[in-house]
PDB file of N, CA, C and O in Angstrom, chain B, residues numbered from 101:
ATOM      1  N   MET B 101     -58.875 -22.475  47.569  1.00  0.00           N
ATOM      2  CA  MET B 101     -60.033 -22.369  46.697  1.00  0.00           C
ATOM      3  C   MET B 101     -59.935 -21.062  45.913  1.00  0.00           C
ATOM      4  O   MET B 101     -59.685 -20.003  46.488  1.00  0.00           O
ATOM      5  N   THR B 102     -60.130 -21.142  44.616  1.00  0.00           N
ATOM      6  CA  THR B 102     -60.020 -19.954  43.783  1.00  0.00           C
ATOM      7  C   THR B 102     -61.384 -19.341  43.553  1.00  0.00           C
ATOM      8  O   THR B 102     -62.411 -20.019  43.588  1.00  0.00           O
ATOM      9  N   ASN B 103     -61.369 -18.057  43.319  1.00  0.00           N
ATOM     10  CA  ASN B 103     -62.589 -17.331  43.029  1.00  0.00           C
ATOM     11  C   ASN B 103     -62.757 -17.278  41.517  1.00  0.00           C
ATOM     12  O   ASN B 103     -61.947 -16.659  40.826  1.00  0.00           O
ATOM     13  N   SER B 104     -63.791 -17.914  40.999  1.00  0.00           N
ATOM     14  CA  SER B 104     -63.976 -17.988  39.552  1.00  0.00           C
ATOM     15  C   SER B 104     -64.425 -16.656  38.957  1.00  0.00           C
ATOM     16  O   SER B 104     -64.327 -16.476  37.743  1.00  0.00           O
ATOM     17  N   ASN B 105     -64.912 -15.721  39.764  1.00  0.00           N
ATOM     18  CA  ASN B 105     -65.360 -14.432  39.249  1.00  0.00           C
ATOM     19  C   ASN B 105     -64.224 -13.427  39.119  1.00  0.00           C
ATOM     20  O   ASN B 105     -64.391 -12.393  38.471  1.00  0.00           O
ATOM     21  N   ARG B 106     -63.091 -13.705  39.711  1.00  0.00           N
ATOM     22  CA  ARG B 106     -61.993 -12.746  39.707  1.00  0.00           C
ATOM     23  C   ARG B 106     -61.512 -12.383  38.300  1.00  0.00           C
ATOM     24  O   ARG B 106     -61.338 -11.195  38.028  1.00  0.00           O
ATOM     25  N   PRO B 107     -61.286 -13.342  37.385  1.00  0.00           N
ATOM     26  CA  PRO B 107     -60.857 -12.957  36.041  1.00  0.00           C
ATOM     27  C   PRO B 107     -61.884 -12.085  35.323  1.00  0.00           C
ATOM     28  O   PRO B 107     -61.516 -11.210  34.540  1.00  0.00           O
ATOM     29  N   VAL B 108     -63.148 -12.316  35.582  1.00  0.00           N
ATOM     30  CA  VAL B 108     -64.191 -11.522  34.931  1.00  0.00           C
ATOM     31  C   VAL B 108     -64.052 -10.057  35.324  1.00  0.00           C
ATOM     32  O   VAL B 108     -64.237  -9.172  34.488  1.00  0.00           O
ATOM     33  N   ILE B 109     -63.734  -9.795  36.568  1.00  0.00           N
ATOM     34  CA  ILE B 109     -63.556  -8.414  37.028  1.00  0.00           C
ATOM     35  C   ILE B 109     -62.410  -7.755  36.279  1.00  0.00           C
ATOM     36  O   ILE B 109     -62.514  -6.595  35.880  1.00  0.00           O
ATOM     37  N   TYR B 110     -61.316  -8.483  36.084  1.00  0.00           N
ATOM     38  CA  TYR B 110     -60.181  -7.931  35.349  1.00  0.00           C
ATOM     39  C   TYR B 110     -60.565  -7.590  33.917  1.00  0.00           C
ATOM     40  O   TYR B 110     -60.159  -6.553  33.395  1.00  0.00           O
ATOM     41  N   PHE B 111     -61.338  -8.449  33.286  1.00  0.00           N
ATOM     42  CA  PHE B 111     -61.713  -8.209  31.901  1.00  0.00           C
ATOM     43  C   PHE B 111     -62.702  -7.059  31.772  1.00  0.00           C
ATOM     44  O   PHE B 111     -62.657  -6.306  30.799  1.00  0.00           O
ATOM     45  N   VAL B 112     -63.580  -6.921  32.734  1.00  0.00           N
ATOM     46  CA  VAL B 112     -64.506  -5.783  32.714  1.00  0.00           C
ATOM     47  C   VAL B 112     -63.714  -4.487  32.866  1.00  0.00           C
ATOM     48  O   VAL B 112     -63.982  -3.508  32.170  1.00  0.00           O
ATOM     49  N   ALA B 113     -62.744  -4.482  33.772  1.00  0.00           N
ATOM     50  CA  ALA B 113     -61.923  -3.292  33.977  1.00  0.00           C
ATOM     51  C   ALA B 113     -61.103  -2.975  32.729  1.00  0.00           C
ATOM     52  O   ALA B 113     -61.009  -1.815  32.329  1.00  0.00           O
ATOM     53  N   THR B 114     -60.513  -3.987  32.117  1.00  0.00           N
ATOM     54  CA  THR B 114     -59.714  -3.769  30.910  1.00  0.00           C
ATOM     55  C   THR B 114     -60.584  -3.305  29.760  1.00  0.00           C
ATOM     56  O   THR B 114     -60.207  -2.393  29.023  1.00  0.00           O
ATOM     57  N   GLY B 115     -61.740  -3.921  29.599  1.00  0.00           N
ATOM     58  CA  GLY B 115     -62.650  -3.515  28.531  1.00  0.00           C
ATOM     59  C   GLY B 115     -63.162  -2.093  28.722  1.00  0.00           C
ATOM     60  O   GLY B 115     -63.269  -1.333  27.759  1.00  0.00           O
ATOM     61  N   THR B 116     -63.475  -1.736  29.954  1.00  0.00           N
ATOM     62  CA  THR B 116     -63.928  -0.372  30.242  1.00  0.00           C
ATOM     63  C   THR B 116     -62.812   0.630  29.979  1.00  0.00           C
ATOM     64  O   THR B 116     -63.050   1.706  29.431  1.00  0.00           O
ATOM     65  N   SER B 117     -61.599   0.272  30.371  1.00  0.00           N
ATOM     66  CA  SER B 117     -60.451   1.157  30.121  1.00  0.00           C
ATOM     67  C   SER B 117     -60.217   1.342  28.630  1.00  0.00           C
ATOM     68  O   SER B 117     -59.925   2.448  28.175  1.00  0.00           O
ATOM     69  N   THR B 118     -60.344   0.264  27.873  1.00  0.00           N
ATOM     70  CA  THR B 118     -60.154   0.342  26.421  1.00  0.00           C
ATOM     71  C   THR B 118     -61.210   1.246  25.795  1.00  0.00           C
ATOM     72  O   THR B 118     -60.897   2.071  24.937  1.00  0.00           O
ATOM     73  N   LEU B 119     -62.444   1.092  26.220  1.00  0.00           N
ATOM     74  CA  LEU B 119     -63.518   1.943  25.701  1.00  0.00           C
ATOM     75  C   LEU B 119     -63.277   3.400  26.071  1.00  0.00           C
ATOM     76  O   LEU B 119     -63.473   4.293  25.246  1.00  0.00           O
ATOM     77  N   ALA B 120     -62.854   3.643  27.304  1.00  0.00           N
ATOM     78  CA  ALA B 120     -62.566   5.020  27.727  1.00  0.00           C
ATOM     79  C   ALA B 120     -61.426   5.614  26.909  1.00  0.00           C
ATOM     80  O   ALA B 120     -61.495   6.772  26.499  1.00  0.00           O
ATOM     81  N   LEU B 121     -60.384   4.832  26.668  1.00  0.00           N
ATOM     82  CA  LEU B 121     -59.273   5.324  25.847  1.00  0.00           C
ATOM     83  C   LEU B 121     -59.747   5.697  24.450  1.00  0.00           C
ATOM     84  O   LEU B 121     -59.357   6.732  23.910  1.00  0.00           O
ATOM     85  N   ALA B 122     -60.583   4.856  23.870  1.00  0.00           N
ATOM     86  CA  ALA B 122     -61.076   5.124  22.519  1.00  0.00           C
ATOM     87  C   ALA B 122     -61.963   6.367  22.491  1.00  0.00           C
ATOM     88  O   ALA B 122     -61.861   7.177  21.570  1.00  0.00           O
ATOM     89  N   LEU B 123     -62.830   6.525  23.489  1.00  0.00           N
ATOM     90  CA  LEU B 123     -63.744   7.662  23.510  1.00  0.00           C
ATOM     91  C   LEU B 123     -63.052   8.980  23.857  1.00  0.00           C
ATOM     92  O   LEU B 123     -63.493  10.046  23.428  1.00  0.00           O
ATOM     93  N   LEU B 124     -61.979   8.908  24.626  1.00  0.00           N
ATOM     94  CA  LEU B 124     -61.278  10.127  25.027  1.00  0.00           C
ATOM     95  C   LEU B 124     -60.220  10.565  24.020  1.00  0.00           C
ATOM     96  O   LEU B 124     -59.528  11.560  24.236  1.00  0.00           O
ATOM     97  N   GLY B 125     -60.096   9.833  22.935  1.00  0.00           N
ATOM     98  CA  GLY B 125     -59.178  10.247  21.883  1.00  0.00           C
ATOM     99  C   GLY B 125     -57.727   9.903  22.162  1.00  0.00           C
ATOM    100  O   GLY B 125     -56.827  10.649  21.775  1.00  0.00           O
ATOM    101  N   ALA B 126     -57.493   8.800  22.818  1.00  0.00           N
ATOM    102  CA  ALA B 126     -56.119   8.359  23.055  1.00  0.00           C
ATOM    103  C   ALA B 126     -55.490   7.959  21.718  1.00  0.00           C
ATOM    104  O   ALA B 126     -56.198   7.700  20.746  1.00  0.00           O
ATOM    105  N   PRO B 127     -54.172   7.911  21.678  1.00  0.00           N
ATOM    106  CA  PRO B 127     -53.529   7.473  20.430  1.00  0.00           C
ATOM    107  C   PRO B 127     -54.017   6.081  20.029  1.00  0.00           C
ATOM    108  O   PRO B 127     -54.292   5.239  20.883  1.00  0.00           O
ATOM    109  N   TRP B 128     -54.118   5.854  18.737  1.00  0.00           N
ATOM    110  CA  TRP B 128     -54.662   4.596  18.239  1.00  0.00           C
ATOM    111  C   TRP B 128     -53.863   3.404  18.722  1.00  0.00           C
ATOM    112  O   TRP B 128     -54.435   2.349  19.000  1.00  0.00           O
ATOM    113  N   TRP B 129     -52.558   3.548  18.828  1.00  0.00           N
ATOM    114  CA  TRP B 129     -51.721   2.422  19.220  1.00  0.00           C
ATOM    115  C   TRP B 129     -51.969   2.013  20.669  1.00  0.00           C
ATOM    116  O   TRP B 129     -51.858   0.837  21.016  1.00  0.00           O
ATOM    117  N   LEU B 130     -52.308   2.995  21.519  1.00  0.00           N
ATOM    118  CA  LEU B 130     -52.598   2.674  22.914  1.00  0.00           C
ATOM    119  C   LEU B 130     -53.925   1.932  23.033  1.00  0.00           C
ATOM    120  O   LEU B 130     -54.056   0.996  23.822  1.00  0.00           O
ATOM    121  N   THR B 131     -54.897   2.355  22.249  1.00  0.00           N
ATOM    122  CA  THR B 131     -56.188   1.673  22.245  1.00  0.00           C
ATOM    123  C   THR B 131     -56.049   0.252  21.710  1.00  0.00           C
ATOM    124  O   THR B 131     -56.648  -0.675  22.254  1.00  0.00           O
ATOM    125  N   VAL B 132     -55.268   0.074  20.653  1.00  0.00           N
ATOM    126  CA  VAL B 132     -55.042  -1.259  20.092  1.00  0.00           C
ATOM    127  C   VAL B 132     -54.305  -2.141  21.098  1.00  0.00           C
ATOM    128  O   VAL B 132     -54.626  -3.321  21.239  1.00  0.00           O
ATOM    129  N   LEU B 133     -53.322  -1.576  21.795  1.00  0.00           N
ATOM    130  CA  LEU B 133     -52.592  -2.331  22.805  1.00  0.00           C
ATOM    131  C   LEU B 133     -53.517  -2.794  23.935  1.00  0.00           C
ATOM    132  O   LEU B 133     -53.437  -3.941  24.375  1.00  0.00           O
ATOM    133  N   ALA B 134     -54.384  -1.907  24.397  1.00  0.00           N
ATOM    134  CA  ALA B 134     -55.325  -2.262  25.462  1.00  0.00           C
ATOM    135  C   ALA B 134     -56.306  -3.327  24.982  1.00  0.00           C
ATOM    136  O   ALA B 134     -56.625  -4.260  25.718  1.00  0.00           O
ATOM    137  N   PHE B 135     -56.783  -3.186  23.744  1.00  0.00           N
ATOM    138  CA  PHE B 135     -57.706  -4.185  23.199  1.00  0.00           C
ATOM    139  C   PHE B 135     -57.019  -5.529  23.034  1.00  0.00           C
ATOM    140  O   PHE B 135     -57.631  -6.568  23.282  1.00  0.00           O
ATOM    141  N   THR B 136     -55.753  -5.529  22.617  1.00  0.00           N
ATOM    142  CA  THR B 136     -54.990  -6.765  22.467  1.00  0.00           C
ATOM    143  C   THR B 136     -54.818  -7.465  23.805  1.00  0.00           C
ATOM    144  O   THR B 136     -54.942  -8.686  23.888  1.00  0.00           O
ATOM    145  N   CYS B 137     -54.533  -6.700  24.853  1.00  0.00           N
ATOM    146  CA  CYS B 137     -54.415  -7.280  26.198  1.00  0.00           C
ATOM    147  C   CYS B 137     -55.737  -7.910  26.633  1.00  0.00           C
ATOM    148  O   CYS B 137     -55.752  -8.992  27.220  1.00  0.00           O
ATOM    149  N   LEU B 138     -56.824  -7.240  26.347  1.00  0.00           N
ATOM    150  CA  LEU B 138     -58.145  -7.774  26.675  1.00  0.00           C
ATOM    151  C   LEU B 138     -58.398  -9.082  25.921  1.00  0.00           C
ATOM    152  O   LEU B 138     -58.844 -10.063  26.515  1.00  0.00           O
ATOM    153  N   ALA B 139     -58.119  -9.096  24.635  1.00  0.00           N
ATOM    154  CA  ALA B 139     -58.361 -10.288  23.825  1.00  0.00           C
ATOM    155  C   ALA B 139     -57.481 -11.453  24.275  1.00  0.00           C
ATOM    156  O   ALA B 139     -57.962 -12.581  24.380  1.00  0.00           O
ATOM    157  N   LEU B 140     -56.213 -11.200  24.538  1.00  0.00           N
ATOM    158  CA  LEU B 140     -55.321 -12.266  24.994  1.00  0.00           C
ATOM    159  C   LEU B 140     -55.763 -12.822  26.348  1.00  0.00           C
ATOM    160  O   LEU B 140     -55.704 -14.030  26.576  1.00  0.00           O
ATOM    161  N   GLY B 141     -56.197 -11.950  27.229  1.00  0.00           N
ATOM    162  CA  GLY B 141     -56.681 -12.404  28.527  1.00  0.00           C
ATOM    163  C   GLY B 141     -57.913 -13.282  28.404  1.00  0.00           C
ATOM    164  O   GLY B 141     -58.041 -14.285  29.105  1.00  0.00           O
ATOM    165  N   LEU B 142     -58.818 -12.906  27.513  1.00  0.00           N
ATOM    166  CA  LEU B 142     -60.019 -13.716  27.295  1.00  0.00           C
ATOM    167  C   LEU B 142     -59.672 -15.075  26.692  1.00  0.00           C
ATOM    168  O   LEU B 142     -60.280 -16.087  27.040  1.00  0.00           O
ATOM    169  N   ILE B 143     -58.696 -15.094  25.792  1.00  0.00           N
ATOM    170  CA  ILE B 143     -58.272 -16.356  25.188  1.00  0.00           C
ATOM    171  C   ILE B 143     -57.654 -17.272  26.239  1.00  0.00           C
ATOM    172  O   ILE B 143     -57.963 -18.463  26.287  1.00  0.00           O
ATOM    173  N   VAL B 144     -56.783 -16.720  27.078  1.00  0.00           N
ATOM    174  CA  VAL B 144     -56.145 -17.518  28.127  1.00  0.00           C
ATOM    175  C   VAL B 144     -57.186 -18.075  29.087  1.00  0.00           C
ATOM    176  O   VAL B 144     -57.112 -19.242  29.471  1.00  0.00           O
ATOM    177  N   THR B 145     -58.154 -17.257  29.477  1.00  0.00           N
ATOM    178  CA  THR B 145     -59.206 -17.718  30.384  1.00  0.00           C
ATOM    179  C   THR B 145     -60.055 -18.805  29.734  1.00  0.00           C
ATOM    180  O   THR B 145     -60.435 -19.774  30.390  1.00  0.00           O
ATOM    181  N   ALA B 146     -60.351 -18.647  28.450  1.00  0.00           N
ATOM    182  CA  ALA B 146     -61.127 -19.667  27.745  1.00  0.00           C
ATOM    183  C   ALA B 146     -60.363 -20.983  27.687  1.00  0.00           C
ATOM    184  O   ALA B 146     -60.945 -22.050  27.883  1.00  0.00           O
ATOM    185  N   ILE B 147     -59.064 -20.912  27.419  1.00  0.00           N
ATOM    186  CA  ILE B 147     -58.257 -22.135  27.368  1.00  0.00           C
ATOM    187  C   ILE B 147     -58.202 -22.791  28.738  1.00  0.00           C
ATOM    188  O   ILE B 147     -58.310 -24.013  28.847  1.00  0.00           O
ATOM    189  N   GLN B 148     -58.034 -21.990  29.786  1.00  0.00           N
ATOM    190  CA  GLN B 148     -57.978 -22.555  31.132  1.00  0.00           C
ATOM    191  C   GLN B 148     -59.308 -23.162  31.552  1.00  0.00           C
ATOM    192  O   GLN B 148     -59.327 -24.113  32.334  1.00  0.00           O
ATOM    193  N   SER B 149     -60.406 -22.640  31.055  1.00  0.00           N
ATOM    194  CA  SER B 149     -61.696 -23.211  31.419  1.00  0.00           C
ATOM    195  C   SER B 149     -61.980 -24.497  30.661  1.00  0.00           C
ATOM    196  O   SER B 149     -62.761 -25.325  31.130  1.00  0.00           O
ATOM    197  N   VAL B 150     -61.358 -24.685  29.491  1.00  0.00           N
ATOM    198  CA  VAL B 150     -61.578 -25.887  28.699  1.00  0.00           C
ATOM    199  C   VAL B 150     -60.679 -27.021  29.164  1.00  0.00           C
ATOM    200  O   VAL B 150     -61.132 -28.161  29.271  1.00  0.00           O
ATOM    201  N   PHE B 151     -59.422 -26.731  29.442  1.00  0.00           N
ATOM    202  CA  PHE B 151     -58.471 -27.762  29.837  1.00  0.00           C
ATOM    203  C   PHE B 151     -58.450 -27.906  31.347  1.00  0.00           C
ATOM    204  O   PHE B 151     -58.496 -26.905  32.062  1.00  0.00           O
ATOM    205  N   PRO B 152     -58.384 -29.125  31.842  1.00  0.00           N
ATOM    206  CA  PRO B 152     -58.358 -29.343  33.287  1.00  0.00           C
ATOM    207  C   PRO B 152     -57.098 -28.752  33.914  1.00  0.00           C
ATOM    208  O   PRO B 152     -56.029 -28.770  33.304  1.00  0.00           O
ATOM    209  N   GLN B 153     -57.227 -28.229  35.135  1.00  0.00           N
ATOM    210  CA  GLN B 153     -56.109 -27.574  35.796  1.00  0.00           C
ATOM    211  C   GLN B 153     -55.496 -28.411  36.914  1.00  0.00           C
ATOM    212  O   GLN B 153     -54.358 -28.153  37.305  1.00  0.00           O
ATOM    213  N   ASP B 154     -56.211 -29.406  37.441  1.00  0.00           N
ATOM    214  CA  ASP B 154     -55.645 -30.275  38.463  1.00  0.00           C
ATOM    215  C   ASP B 154     -54.670 -31.228  37.798  1.00  0.00           C
ATOM    216  O   ASP B 154     -54.968 -31.773  36.735  1.00  0.00           O
ATOM    217  N   SER B 155     -53.518 -31.436  38.401  1.00  0.00           N
ATOM    218  CA  SER B 155     -52.461 -32.193  37.733  1.00  0.00           C
ATOM    219  C   SER B 155     -52.877 -33.623  37.403  1.00  0.00           C
ATOM    220  O   SER B 155     -52.513 -34.125  36.340  1.00  0.00           O
ATOM    221  N   ASP B 156     -53.625 -34.293  38.274  1.00  0.00           N
ATOM    222  CA  ASP B 156     -54.069 -35.657  37.965  1.00  0.00           C
ATOM    223  C   ASP B 156     -54.981 -35.677  36.753  1.00  0.00           C
ATOM    224  O   ASP B 156     -54.850 -36.541  35.886  1.00  0.00           O
ATOM    225  N   HIS B 157     -55.900 -34.735  36.691  1.00  0.00           N
ATOM    226  CA  HIS B 157     -56.811 -34.659  35.557  1.00  0.00           C
ATOM    227  C   HIS B 157     -56.067 -34.260  34.289  1.00  0.00           C
ATOM    228  O   HIS B 157     -56.351 -34.770  33.205  1.00  0.00           O
ATOM    229  N   ARG B 158     -55.121 -33.354  34.433  1.00  0.00           N
ATOM    230  CA  ARG B 158     -54.352 -32.906  33.276  1.00  0.00           C
ATOM    231  C   ARG B 158     -53.544 -34.070  32.700  1.00  0.00           C
ATOM    232  O   ARG B 158     -53.489 -34.247  31.483  1.00  0.00           O
ATOM    233  N   LEU B 159     -52.920 -34.858  33.566  1.00  0.00           N
ATOM    234  CA  LEU B 159     -52.157 -36.012  33.107  1.00  0.00           C
ATOM    235  C   LEU B 159     -53.068 -37.013  32.408  1.00  0.00           C
ATOM    236  O   LEU B 159     -52.707 -37.554  31.363  1.00  0.00           O
ATOM    237  N   ALA B 160     -54.229 -37.261  32.968  1.00  0.00           N
ATOM    238  CA  ALA B 160     -55.180 -38.185  32.344  1.00  0.00           C
ATOM    239  C   ALA B 160     -55.648 -37.646  30.991  1.00  0.00           C
ATOM    240  O   ALA B 160     -55.818 -38.412  30.043  1.00  0.00           O
ATOM    241  N   TRP B 161     -55.854 -36.335  30.900  1.00  0.00           N
ATOM    242  CA  TRP B 161     -56.282 -35.730  29.636  1.00  0.00           C
ATOM    243  C   TRP B 161     -55.198 -35.901  28.581  1.00  0.00           C
ATOM    244  O   TRP B 161     -55.497 -36.281  27.449  1.00  0.00           O
ATOM    245  N   TRP B 162     -53.940 -35.626  28.933  1.00  0.00           N
ATOM    246  CA  TRP B 162     -52.848 -35.761  27.974  1.00  0.00           C
ATOM    247  C   TRP B 162     -52.669 -37.221  27.550  1.00  0.00           C
ATOM    248  O   TRP B 162     -52.415 -37.492  26.377  1.00  0.00           O
ATOM    249  N   ARG B 163     -52.796 -38.149  28.474  1.00  0.00           N
ATOM    250  CA  ARG B 163     -52.682 -39.567  28.117  1.00  0.00           C
ATOM    251  C   ARG B 163     -53.801 -39.986  27.166  1.00  0.00           C
ATOM    252  O   ARG B 163     -53.556 -40.695  26.190  1.00  0.00           O
ATOM    253  N   ALA B 164     -55.016 -39.553  27.448  1.00  0.00           N
ATOM    254  CA  ALA B 164     -56.141 -39.879  26.574  1.00  0.00           C
ATOM    255  C   ALA B 164     -55.944 -39.265  25.191  1.00  0.00           C
ATOM    256  O   ALA B 164     -56.241 -39.895  24.176  1.00  0.00           O
ATOM    257  N   ARG B 165     -55.448 -38.042  25.158  1.00  0.00           N
ATOM    258  CA  ARG B 165     -55.197 -37.382  23.874  1.00  0.00           C
ATOM    259  C   ARG B 165     -54.109 -38.119  23.103  1.00  0.00           C
ATOM    260  O   ARG B 165     -54.243 -38.360  21.903  1.00  0.00           O
ATOM    261  N   TRP B 166     -53.034 -38.474  23.797  1.00  0.00           N
ATOM    262  CA  TRP B 166     -51.942 -39.207  23.169  1.00  0.00           C
ATOM    263  C   TRP B 166     -52.439 -40.541  22.622  1.00  0.00           C
ATOM    264  O   TRP B 166     -52.117 -40.896  21.488  1.00  0.00           O
ATOM    265  N   ASN B 167     -53.222 -41.290  23.410  1.00  0.00           N
ATOM    266  CA  ASN B 167     -53.746 -42.578  22.961  1.00  0.00           C
ATOM    267  C   ASN B 167     -54.649 -42.415  21.747  1.00  0.00           C
ATOM    268  O   ASN B 167     -54.574 -43.197  20.800  1.00  0.00           O
ATOM    269  N   HIS B 168     -55.491 -41.408  21.777  1.00  0.00           N
ATOM    270  CA  HIS B 168     -56.385 -41.154  20.641  1.00  0.00           C
ATOM    271  C   HIS B 168     -55.571 -40.818  19.391  1.00  0.00           C
ATOM    272  O   HIS B 168     -55.842 -41.334  18.307  1.00  0.00           O
ATOM    273  N   HIS B 169     -54.586 -39.962  19.550  1.00  0.00           N
ATOM    274  CA  HIS B 169     -53.745 -39.563  18.421  1.00  0.00           C
ATOM    275  C   HIS B 169     -52.960 -40.763  17.881  1.00  0.00           C
ATOM    276  O   HIS B 169     -52.834 -40.930  16.668  1.00  0.00           O
ATOM    277  N   HIS B 170     -52.442 -41.582  18.769  1.00  0.00           N
ATOM    278  CA  HIS B 170     -51.666 -42.746  18.358  1.00  0.00           C
ATOM    279  C   HIS B 170     -52.555 -43.764  17.638  1.00  0.00           C
ATOM    280  O   HIS B 170     -52.146 -44.336  16.627  1.00  0.00           O
ATOM    281  N   GLN B 171     -53.757 -43.990  18.146  1.00  0.00           N
ATOM    282  CA  GLN B 171     -54.686 -44.928  17.503  1.00  0.00           C
ATOM    283  C   GLN B 171     -55.122 -44.416  16.131  1.00  0.00           C
ATOM    284  O   GLN B 171     -55.308 -45.195  15.196  1.00  0.00           O
ATOM    285  N   ARG B 172     -55.281 -43.118  16.028  1.00  0.00           N
ATOM    286  CA  ARG B 172     -55.693 -42.517  14.767  1.00  0.00           C
ATOM    287  C   ARG B 172     -54.616 -42.686  13.695  1.00  0.00           C
ATOM    288  O   ARG B 172     -54.930 -42.898  12.524  1.00  0.00           O
ATOM    289  N   ARG B 173     -53.357 -42.592  14.096  1.00  0.00           N
ATOM    290  CA  ARG B 173     -52.261 -42.746  13.128  1.00  0.00           C
ATOM    291  C   ARG B 173     -52.116 -44.191  12.655  1.00  0.00           C
ATOM    292  O   ARG B 173     -51.639 -44.434  11.547  1.00  0.00           O
ATOM    293  N   GLN B 174     -52.522 -45.149  13.485  1.00  0.00           N
ATOM    294  CA  GLN B 174     -52.372 -46.552  13.117  1.00  0.00           C
ATOM    295  C   GLN B 174     -53.438 -47.017  12.145  1.00  0.00           C
ATOM    296  O   GLN B 174     -53.294 -48.094  11.566  1.00  0.00           O
ATOM    297  N   ARG B 175     -54.475 -46.271  11.946  1.00  0.00           N
ATOM    298  CA  ARG B 175     -55.577 -46.673  11.034  1.00  0.00           C
ATOM    299  C   ARG B 175     -55.147 -46.588   9.608  1.00  0.00           C
ATOM    300  O   ARG B 175     -55.932 -46.885   8.707  1.00  0.00           O
TER     301      ARG B 175
END
């Protein structure tokens, strides 16, 4: 069983670190790098929350998507 709150803790820590870097006058490239890591992590988490992660559900989702796409092309 996975803990759904665990990724949130990582993002809070990364966001806090990014803010601290910006406020403490770190080089701009380091702040941008930290912000980019935060943004990519949030995107990955959002994608994982939208798409099913169990293999049976994932296979059913891909089949449904394929069927929808195939039917759409035949119109």
